[in-house]
Steps between C-alpha positions, in 0.01 A plus 500: 500500500501843339217613275682809382559516128825641372507779246544377146855516367577795275794318342466289187704354217473341161507118488881469490564791739715705262255792527388601849242762587422678826180702526498825700155422648205267466338593167198727491376409151518142369353370178494238230463612141371332186708693246689292244818498709363466854264217416800304376730572793229454764641774718338658801617860489575745780598858426763723655664831430788432263824441689345406835523122449846355560592272211820297523632334187349757264612579233786247503279191533198624308366538147249757379200474275356822357175488306190701415525873562868455597471676836569201727768236522383162626781337693572130544785294641758409238551156658156365594282727285266609777341845460597709803378852428442773246636850500467816292748548216514871576430550872343835579411647840222293656565209260419159638595145426328169546631206700384145436387370839516142372869524596411542869369272772139403415396630843559855380246466218256314724498797738397743222197571285596429139295703253432398139595754235390494136816609322388324182196710412353758738797598718273485807458276804259213439444370851 
């Protein structure tokens, strides 16, 4: 019997599978946020340089929601409604986007430290 654990999968998808995501590497920074949007979606967010995550089914199978300072588009599956990621409306060099790790195998999140971020009031980590 082997006691080796396999690396967590870096491939995920929305509930219906119309939007598929492949991460370029295990995330470095992972957080939950209590802002008005994140607390409703319940996402666990990982961040990557914009364009480094492979996203199949986007934009054909997705819908956008733009709110607040109108710098980000929150993206969800058009079929099942699951939030998959957010991305900048106007990507600049070094721009990043967030990927909702809830769309991946739970083992990926279990292998990471998830930090708590106060996006509602102080814009600081609260853990």
